[in-house]
N, CA, C and O atoms as a Maestro MAE file, in Angstrom:
{
 s_m_m2io_version
 :::
 2.0.0
}

f_m_ct {
 s_m_title
 :::
 protein
 m_atom[248] {
  # First column is atom index #
  i_m_mmod_type
  r_m_x_coord
  r_m_y_coord
  r_m_z_coord
  i_m_residue_number
  s_m_chain_name
  s_m_pdb_residue_name
  s_m_pdb_atom_name
  i_m_atomic_number
  :::
  1 25 60.191 55.546 114.338 1 A "MET " " N  " 7
  2 3 58.830 55.484 114.821 1 A "MET " " CA " 6
  3 2 58.784 54.516 116.009 1 A "MET " " C  " 6
  4 15 59.307 53.404 115.941 1 A "MET " " O  " 8
  5 25 58.157 54.955 117.077 2 A "ILE " " N  " 7
  6 3 58.014 54.103 118.248 2 A "ILE " " CA " 6
  7 2 56.871 53.135 117.987 2 A "ILE " " C  " 6
  8 15 55.733 53.544 117.758 2 A "ILE " " O  " 8
  9 25 57.183 51.871 118.025 3 A "ARG " " N  " 7
  10 3 56.165 50.856 117.740 3 A "ARG " " CA " 6
  11 2 55.266 50.590 118.931 3 A "ARG " " C  " 6
  12 15 54.082 50.290 118.775 3 A "ARG " " O  " 8
  13 25 55.837 50.701 120.124 4 A "SER " " N  " 7
  14 3 55.080 50.387 121.328 4 A "SER " " CA " 6
  15 2 55.271 51.511 122.342 4 A "SER " " C  " 6
  16 15 56.257 51.506 123.079 4 A "SER " " O  " 8
  17 25 54.356 52.467 122.396 5 A "PRO " " N  " 7
  18 3 54.496 53.581 123.334 5 A "PRO " " CA " 6
  19 2 54.546 53.072 124.777 5 A "PRO " " C  " 6
  20 15 53.940 52.058 125.124 5 A "PRO " " O  " 8
  21 25 55.281 53.805 125.593 6 A "SER " " N  " 7
  22 3 55.376 53.492 127.014 6 A "SER " " CA " 6
  23 2 54.959 54.710 127.803 6 A "SER " " C  " 6
  24 15 55.282 55.840 127.436 6 A "SER " " O  " 8
  25 25 54.244 54.480 128.882 7 A "GLU " " N  " 7
  26 3 53.858 55.570 129.762 7 A "GLU " " CA " 6
  27 2 55.006 55.847 130.716 7 A "GLU " " C  " 6
  28 15 55.548 54.924 131.324 7 A "GLU " " O  " 8
  29 25 55.379 57.111 130.851 8 A "VAL " " N  " 7
  30 3 56.416 57.518 131.791 8 A "VAL " " CA " 6
  31 2 55.847 58.608 132.692 8 A "VAL " " C  " 6
  32 15 54.879 59.278 132.332 8 A "VAL " " O  " 8
  33 25 56.445 58.779 133.850 9 A "VAL " " N  " 7
  34 3 55.961 59.741 134.831 9 A "VAL " " CA " 6
  35 2 57.064 60.739 135.144 9 A "VAL " " C  " 6
  36 15 58.223 60.359 135.309 9 A "VAL " " O  " 8
  37 25 56.705 62.014 135.227 10 A "VAL " " N  " 7
  38 3 57.634 63.048 135.666 10 A "VAL " " CA " 6
  39 2 57.578 63.056 137.187 10 A "VAL " " C  " 6
  40 15 56.517 63.284 137.769 10 A "VAL " " O  " 8
  41 25 58.736 62.804 137.844 11 A "ASP " " N  " 7
  42 3 58.713 62.754 139.303 11 A "ASP " " CA " 6
  43 2 58.790 64.157 139.897 11 A "ASP " " C  " 6
  44 15 58.837 65.148 139.167 11 A "ASP " " O  " 8
  45 25 58.804 64.231 141.215 12 A "GLU " " N  " 7
  46 3 58.769 65.525 141.907 12 A "GLU " " CA " 6
  47 2 60.009 66.373 141.650 12 A "GLU " " C  " 6
  48 15 60.003 67.569 141.940 12 A "GLU " " O  " 8
  49 25 61.070 65.779 141.113 13 A "HIS " " N  " 7
  50 3 62.285 66.514 140.778 13 A "HIS " " CA " 6
  51 2 62.337 66.887 139.299 13 A "HIS " " C  " 6
  52 15 63.311 67.485 138.841 13 A "HIS " " O  " 8
  53 25 61.290 66.534 138.552 14 A "GLY " " N  " 7
  54 3 61.249 66.824 137.120 14 A "GLY " " CA " 6
  55 2 61.991 65.795 136.286 14 A "GLY " " C  " 6
  56 15 62.277 66.032 135.113 14 A "GLY " " O  " 8
  57 25 62.301 64.661 136.880 15 A "THR " " N  " 7
  58 3 63.053 63.617 136.197 15 A "THR " " CA " 6
  59 2 62.118 62.617 135.542 15 A "THR " " C  " 6
  60 15 61.087 62.246 136.103 15 A "THR " " O  " 8
  61 25 62.497 62.185 134.339 16 A "VAL " " N  " 7
  62 3 61.750 61.158 133.611 16 A "VAL " " CA " 6
  63 2 62.733 60.064 133.234 16 A "VAL " " C  " 6
  64 15 63.798 60.347 132.684 16 A "VAL " " O  " 8
  65 25 62.388 58.823 133.523 17 A "ALA " " N  " 7
  66 3 63.213 57.685 133.110 17 A "ALA " " CA " 6
  67 2 62.606 57.104 131.837 17 A "ALA " " C  " 6
  68 15 61.419 56.780 131.796 17 A "ALA " " O  " 8
  69 25 63.428 56.975 130.800 18 A "LEU " " N  " 7
  70 3 62.955 56.421 129.534 18 A "LEU " " CA " 6
  71 2 63.285 54.935 129.467 18 A "LEU " " C  " 6
  72 15 64.390 54.528 129.829 18 A "LEU " " O  " 8
  73 25 62.348 54.131 129.013 19 A "PRO " " N  " 7
  74 3 62.601 52.694 128.903 19 A "PRO " " CA " 6
  75 2 63.728 52.400 127.914 19 A "PRO " " C  " 6
  76 15 63.848 53.060 126.881 19 A "PRO " " O  " 8
  77 25 64.550 51.404 128.243 20 A "MET " " N  " 7
  78 3 65.658 51.015 127.367 20 A "MET " " CA " 6
  79 2 65.168 50.637 125.978 20 A "MET " " C  " 6
  80 15 65.873 50.870 124.996 20 A "MET " " O  " 8
  81 25 63.977 50.058 125.873 21 A "SER " " N  " 7
  82 3 63.467 49.660 124.558 21 A "SER " " CA " 6
  83 2 63.292 50.869 123.643 21 A "SER " " C  " 6
  84 15 63.563 50.784 122.445 21 A "SER " " O  " 8
  85 25 62.844 51.981 124.190 22 A "ILE " " N  " 7
  86 3 62.671 53.198 123.387 22 A "ILE " " CA " 6
  87 2 64.031 53.769 122.999 22 A "ILE " " C  " 6
  88 15 64.237 54.184 121.859 22 A "ILE " " O  " 8
  89 25 64.961 53.788 123.963 23 A "LEU " " N  " 7
  90 3 66.302 54.290 123.666 23 A "LEU " " CA " 6
  91 2 66.982 53.433 122.611 23 A "LEU " " C  " 6
  92 15 67.605 53.957 121.687 23 A "LEU " " O  " 8
  93 25 66.867 52.123 122.744 24 A "ALA " " N  " 7
  94 3 67.480 51.218 121.778 24 A "ALA " " CA " 6
  95 2 66.886 51.418 120.391 24 A "ALA " " C  " 6
  96 15 67.615 51.432 119.399 24 A "ALA " " O  " 8
  97 25 65.582 51.570 120.316 25 A "GLU " " N  " 7
  98 3 64.933 51.771 119.017 25 A "GLU " " CA " 6
  99 2 65.384 53.073 118.369 25 A "GLU " " C  " 6
  100 15 65.471 53.161 117.144 25 A "GLU " " O  " 8
  101 25 65.674 54.089 119.190 26 A "ALA " " N  " 7
  102 3 66.143 55.376 118.676 26 A "ALA " " CA " 6
  103 2 67.642 55.368 118.410 26 A "ALA " " C  " 6
  104 15 68.181 56.329 117.861 26 A "ALA " " O  " 8
  105 25 68.320 54.285 118.797 27 A "GLY " " N  " 7
  106 3 69.758 54.209 118.584 27 A "GLY " " CA " 6
  107 2 70.556 55.022 119.580 27 A "GLY " " C  " 6
  108 15 71.683 55.423 119.294 27 A "GLY " " O  " 8
  109 25 69.983 55.269 120.751 28 A "ILE " " N  " 7
  110 3 70.654 56.046 121.795 28 A "ILE " " CA " 6
  111 2 71.196 55.086 122.844 28 A "ILE " " C  " 6
  112 15 70.471 54.240 123.368 28 A "ILE " " O  " 8
  113 25 72.483 55.232 123.139 29 A "ASN " " N  " 7
  114 3 73.153 54.349 124.082 29 A "ASN " " CA " 6
  115 2 73.293 54.997 125.447 29 A "ASN " " C  " 6
  116 15 73.370 56.223 125.540 29 A "ASN " " O  " 8
  117 25 73.328 54.203 126.510 30 A "PRO " " N  " 7
  118 3 73.563 54.762 127.849 30 A "PRO " " CA " 6
  119 2 74.855 55.579 127.854 30 A "PRO " " C  " 6
  120 15 75.860 55.169 127.274 30 A "PRO " " O  " 8
  121 25 74.817 56.719 128.503 31 A "GLY " " N  " 7
  122 3 75.989 57.588 128.599 31 A "GLY " " CA " 6
  123 2 76.079 58.645 127.520 31 A "GLY " " C  " 6
  124 15 76.903 59.554 127.624 31 A "GLY " " O  " 8
  125 25 75.248 58.552 126.475 32 A "GLU " " N  " 7
  126 3 75.284 59.581 125.422 32 A "GLU " " CA " 6
  127 2 74.703 60.882 125.957 32 A "GLU " " C  " 6
  128 15 73.791 60.876 126.783 32 A "GLU " " O  " 8
  129 25 75.242 62.000 125.474 33 A "THR " " N  " 7
  130 3 74.732 63.314 125.841 33 A "THR " " CA " 6
  131 2 73.663 63.720 124.843 33 A "THR " " C  " 6
  132 15 73.860 63.649 123.630 33 A "THR " " O  " 8
  133 25 72.523 64.149 125.378 34 A "LEU " " N  " 7
  134 3 71.403 64.562 124.543 34 A "LEU " " CA " 6
  135 2 71.113 66.037 124.741 34 A "LEU " " C  " 6
  136 15 71.379 66.596 125.805 34 A "LEU " " O  " 8
  137 25 70.572 66.656 123.717 35 A "LEU " " N  " 7
  138 3 70.086 68.031 123.781 35 A "LEU " " CA " 6
  139 2 68.573 67.942 123.865 35 A "LEU " " C  " 6
  140 15 67.945 67.277 123.041 35 A "LEU " " O  " 8
  141 25 67.980 68.599 124.848 36 A "ALA " " N  " 7
  142 3 66.528 68.583 125.022 36 A "ALA " " CA " 6
  143 2 65.983 69.983 124.775 36 A "ALA " " C  " 6
  144 15 66.534 70.971 125.260 36 A "ALA " " O  " 8
  145 25 64.891 70.055 124.013 37 A "PHE " " N  " 7
  146 3 64.232 71.341 123.817 37 A "PHE " " CA " 6
  147 2 62.742 71.120 123.610 37 A "PHE " " C  " 6
  148 15 62.298 70.043 123.213 37 A "PHE " " O  " 8
  149 25 61.989 72.172 123.892 38 A "SER " " N  " 7
  150 3 60.540 72.106 123.773 38 A "SER " " CA " 6
  151 2 60.112 72.591 122.403 38 A "SER " " C  " 6
  152 15 60.628 73.586 121.894 38 A "SER " " O  " 8
  153 25 59.164 71.880 121.810 39 A "GLU " " N  " 7
  154 3 58.529 72.356 120.584 39 A "GLU " " CA " 6
  155 2 57.166 72.951 120.914 39 A "GLU " " C  " 6
  156 15 56.367 73.217 120.016 39 A "GLU " " O  " 8
  157 25 56.901 73.160 122.198 40 A "GLY " " N  " 7
  158 3 55.612 73.690 122.633 40 A "GLY " " CA " 6
  159 2 54.545 72.626 122.482 40 A "GLY " " C  " 6
  160 15 54.825 71.513 122.038 40 A "GLY " " O  " 8
  161 25 53.334 72.964 122.848 41 A "ASP " " N  " 7
  162 3 52.185 72.082 122.667 41 A "ASP " " CA " 6
  163 2 52.408 70.682 123.257 41 A "ASP " " C  " 6
  164 15 51.944 69.685 122.704 41 A "ASP " " O  " 8
  165 25 53.129 70.625 124.394 42 A "GLY " " N  " 7
  166 3 53.324 69.351 125.071 42 A "GLY " " CA " 6
  167 2 54.397 68.460 124.485 42 A "GLY " " C  " 6
  168 15 54.491 67.291 124.858 42 A "GLY " " O  " 8
  169 25 55.212 68.979 123.573 43 A "ARG " " N  " 7
  170 3 56.249 68.158 122.935 43 A "ARG " " CA " 6
  171 2 57.632 68.530 123.448 43 A "ARG " " C  " 6
  172 15 57.985 69.705 123.544 43 A "ARG " " O  " 8
  173 25 58.408 67.495 123.778 44 A "ILE " " N  " 7
  174 3 59.807 67.665 124.139 44 A "ILE " " CA " 6
  175 2 60.609 66.787 123.191 44 A "ILE " " C  " 6
  176 15 60.291 65.615 122.995 44 A "ILE " " O  " 8
  177 25 61.653 67.367 122.604 45 A "VAL " " N  " 7
  178 3 62.480 66.646 121.645 45 A "VAL " " CA " 6
  179 2 63.835 66.369 122.286 45 A "VAL " " C  " 6
  180 15 64.418 67.241 122.931 45 A "VAL " " O  " 8
  181 25 64.330 65.150 122.101 46 A "LEU " " N  " 7
  182 3 65.671 64.774 122.534 46 A "LEU " " CA " 6
  183 2 66.479 64.441 121.295 46 A "LEU " " C  " 6
  184 15 66.036 63.662 120.451 46 A "LEU " " O  " 8
  185 25 67.679 65.035 121.180 47 A "ARG " " N  " 7
  186 3 68.578 64.730 120.063 47 A "ARG " " CA " 6
  187 2 69.966 64.524 120.607 47 A "ARG " " C  " 6
  188 15 70.338 65.115 121.621 47 A "ARG " " O  " 8
  189 25 70.743 63.680 119.934 48 A "ARG " " N  " 7
  190 3 72.149 63.537 120.317 48 A "ARG " " CA " 6
  191 2 72.808 64.907 120.158 48 A "ARG " " C  " 6
  192 15 72.613 65.585 119.149 48 A "ARG " " O  " 8
  193 25 73.575 65.301 121.148 49 A "LEU " " N  " 7
  194 3 74.257 66.590 121.085 49 A "LEU " " CA " 6
  195 2 75.145 66.655 119.850 49 A "LEU " " C  " 6
  196 15 75.181 67.674 119.161 49 A "LEU " " O  " 8
  197 25 75.856 65.578 119.571 50 A "GLU " " N  " 7
  198 3 76.747 65.532 118.408 50 A "GLU " " CA " 6
  199 2 75.990 65.782 117.104 50 A "GLU " " C  " 6
  200 15 76.461 66.532 116.250 50 A "GLU " " O  " 8
  201 25 74.819 65.158 116.947 51 A "ASP " " N  " 7
  202 3 74.011 65.355 115.733 51 A "ASP " " CA " 6
  203 2 73.532 66.793 115.619 51 A "ASP " " C  " 6
  204 15 73.520 67.362 114.528 51 A "ASP " " O  " 8
  205 25 73.137 67.383 116.745 52 A "SER " " N  " 7
  206 3 72.647 68.761 116.734 52 A "SER " " CA " 6
  207 2 73.743 69.732 116.336 52 A "SER " " C  " 6
  208 15 73.504 70.651 115.553 52 A "SER " " O  " 8
  209 25 74.949 69.537 116.867 53 A "ILE " " N  " 7
  210 3 76.071 70.416 116.529 53 A "ILE " " CA " 6
  211 2 76.414 70.291 115.054 53 A "ILE " " C  " 6
  212 15 76.649 71.299 114.388 53 A "ILE " " O  " 8
  213 25 76.447 69.069 114.534 54 A "THR " " N  " 7
  214 3 76.733 68.853 113.108 54 A "THR " " CA " 6
  215 2 75.704 69.562 112.241 54 A "THR " " C  " 6
  216 15 76.060 70.213 111.259 54 A "THR " " O  " 8
  217 25 74.423 69.439 112.602 55 A "ASP " " N  " 7
  218 3 73.371 70.110 111.837 55 A "ASP " " CA " 6
  219 2 73.560 71.618 111.851 55 A "ASP " " C  " 6
  220 15 73.461 72.265 110.809 55 A "ASP " " O  " 8
  221 25 73.831 72.185 113.028 56 A "LEU " " N  " 7
  222 3 74.010 73.633 113.124 56 A "LEU " " CA " 6
  223 2 75.218 74.101 112.304 56 A "LEU " " C  " 6
  224 15 75.150 75.137 111.642 56 A "LEU " " O  " 8
  225 25 76.305 73.356 112.344 57 A "LEU " " N  " 7
  226 3 77.492 73.724 111.563 57 A "LEU " " CA " 6
  227 2 77.249 73.646 110.060 57 A "LEU " " C  " 6
  228 15 77.895 74.347 109.281 57 A "LEU " " O  " 8
  229 25 76.324 72.800 109.664 58 A "ASN " " N  " 7
  230 3 76.000 72.650 108.244 58 A "ASN " " CA " 6
  231 2 74.795 73.499 107.830 58 A "ASN " " C  " 6
  232 15 74.267 73.328 106.731 58 A "ASN " " O  " 8
  233 25 74.359 74.414 108.705 59 A "GLY " " N  " 7
  234 3 73.290 75.327 108.363 59 A "GLY " " CA " 6
  235 2 71.894 74.734 108.412 59 A "GLY " " C  " 6
  236 15 70.945 75.338 107.911 59 A "GLY " " O  " 8
  237 25 71.758 73.555 109.012 60 A "ARG " " N  " 7
  238 3 70.437 72.939 109.131 60 A "ARG " " CA " 6
  239 2 69.838 73.274 110.487 60 A "ARG " " C  " 6
  240 15 70.565 73.381 111.475 60 A "ARG " " O  " 8
  241 25 68.525 73.441 110.546 61 A "PRO " " N  " 7
  242 3 67.890 73.729 111.845 61 A "PRO " " CA " 6
  243 2 67.909 72.505 112.741 61 A "PRO " " C  " 6
  244 15 68.074 71.377 112.275 61 A "PRO " " O  " 8
  245 25 67.738 72.746 114.039 62 A "LEU " " N  " 7
  246 3 67.649 71.638 114.977 62 A "LEU " " CA " 6
  247 2 66.441 70.857 114.627 62 A "LEU " " C  " 6
  248 15 66.142 69.858 115.280 62 A "LEU " " O  " 8
  :::
 }
 m_bond[247] {
  # First column is bond index #
  i_m_from
  i_m_to
  i_m_order
  :::
  1 1 2 1
  2 2 3 1
  3 3 4 2
  4 3 5 1
  5 5 6 1
  6 6 7 1
  7 7 8 2
  8 7 9 1
  9 9 10 1
  10 10 11 1
  11 11 12 2
  12 11 13 1
  13 13 14 1
  14 14 15 1
  15 15 16 2
  16 15 17 1
  17 17 18 1
  18 18 19 1
  19 19 20 2
  20 19 21 1
  21 21 22 1
  22 22 23 1
  23 23 24 2
  24 23 25 1
  25 25 26 1
  26 26 27 1
  27 27 28 2
  28 27 29 1
  29 29 30 1
  30 30 31 1
  31 31 32 2
  32 31 33 1
  33 33 34 1
  34 34 35 1
  35 35 36 2
  36 35 37 1
  37 37 38 1
  38 38 39 1
  39 39 40 2
  40 39 41 1
  41 41 42 1
  42 42 43 1
  43 43 44 2
  44 43 45 1
  45 45 46 1
  46 46 47 1
  47 47 48 2
  48 47 49 1
  49 49 50 1
  50 50 51 1
  51 51 52 2
  52 51 53 1
  53 53 54 1
  54 54 55 1
  55 55 56 2
  56 55 57 1
  57 57 58 1
  58 58 59 1
  59 59 60 2
  60 59 61 1
  61 61 62 1
  62 62 63 1
  63 63 64 2
  64 63 65 1
  65 65 66 1
  66 66 67 1
  67 67 68 2
  68 67 69 1
  69 69 70 1
  70 70 71 1
  71 71 72 2
  72 71 73 1
  73 73 74 1
  74 74 75 1
  75 75 76 2
  76 75 77 1
  77 77 78 1
  78 78 79 1
  79 79 80 2
  80 79 81 1
  81 81 82 1
  82 82 83 1
  83 83 84 2
  84 83 85 1
  85 85 86 1
  86 86 87 1
  87 87 88 2
  88 87 89 1
  89 89 90 1
  90 90 91 1
  91 91 92 2
  92 91 93 1
  93 93 94 1
  94 94 95 1
  95 95 96 2
  96 95 97 1
  97 97 98 1
  98 98 99 1
  99 99 100 2
  100 99 101 1
  101 101 102 1
  102 102 103 1
  103 103 104 2
  104 103 105 1
  105 105 106 1
  106 106 107 1
  107 107 108 2
  108 107 109 1
  109 109 110 1
  110 110 111 1
  111 111 112 2
  112 111 113 1
  113 113 114 1
  114 114 115 1
  115 115 116 2
  116 115 117 1
  117 117 118 1
  118 118 119 1
  119 119 120 2
  120 119 121 1
  121 121 122 1
  122 122 123 1
  123 123 124 2
  124 123 125 1
  125 125 126 1
  126 126 127 1
  127 127 128 2
  128 127 129 1
  129 129 130 1
  130 130 131 1
  131 131 132 2
  132 131 133 1
  133 133 134 1
  134 134 135 1
  135 135 136 2
  136 135 137 1
  137 137 138 1
  138 138 139 1
  139 139 140 2
  140 139 141 1
  141 141 142 1
  142 142 143 1
  143 143 144 2
  144 143 145 1
  145 145 146 1
  146 146 147 1
  147 147 148 2
  148 147 149 1
  149 149 150 1
  150 150 151 1
  151 151 152 2
  152 151 153 1
  153 153 154 1
  154 154 155 1
  155 155 156 2
  156 155 157 1
  157 157 158 1
  158 158 159 1
  159 159 160 2
  160 159 161 1
  161 161 162 1
  162 162 163 1
  163 163 164 2
  164 163 165 1
  165 165 166 1
  166 166 167 1
  167 167 168 2
  168 167 169 1
  169 169 170 1
  170 170 171 1
  171 171 172 2
  172 171 173 1
  173 173 174 1
  174 174 175 1
  175 175 176 2
  176 175 177 1
  177 177 178 1
  178 178 179 1
  179 179 180 2
  180 179 181 1
  181 181 182 1
  182 182 183 1
  183 183 184 2
  184 183 185 1
  185 185 186 1
  186 186 187 1
  187 187 188 2
  188 187 189 1
  189 189 190 1
  190 190 191 1
  191 191 192 2
  192 191 193 1
  193 193 194 1
  194 194 195 1
  195 195 196 2
  196 195 197 1
  197 197 198 1
  198 198 199 1
  199 199 200 2
  200 199 201 1
  201 201 202 1
  202 202 203 1
  203 203 204 2
  204 203 205 1
  205 205 206 1
  206 206 207 1
  207 207 208 2
  208 207 209 1
  209 209 210 1
  210 210 211 1
  211 211 212 2
  212 211 213 1
  213 213 214 1
  214 214 215 1
  215 215 216 2
  216 215 217 1
  217 217 218 1
  218 218 219 1
  219 219 220 2
  220 219 221 1
  221 221 222 1
  222 222 223 1
  223 223 224 2
  224 223 225 1
  225 225 226 1
  226 226 227 1
  227 227 228 2
  228 227 229 1
  229 229 230 1
  230 230 231 1
  231 231 232 2
  232 231 233 1
  233 233 234 1
  234 234 235 1
  235 235 236 2
  236 235 237 1
  237 237 238 1
  238 238 239 1
  239 239 240 2
  240 239 241 1
  241 241 242 1
  242 242 243 1
  243 243 244 2
  244 243 245 1
  245 245 246 1
  246 246 247 1
  247 247 248 2
  :::
 }
}
C-alpha cells in the first residue's frame, strides 16, 4: 500500500518517472525489468517480469 501518493506527469513522449520512494516501498530496484499492462478504467499495473513469468508457469493469472 502506498502511504504517500505522489503526483506524476506523462510527458510528450509518454514517459512517466516514478519517485524512488514509491519504487522502494514496492521493493523494485533500479534496473529491474517490469511488465506493464492496462486494467482499463485509468489503471496501469507494473509487475516484475520475473514474478509475472513465475505466476504464468504456475497457472496463476497476472
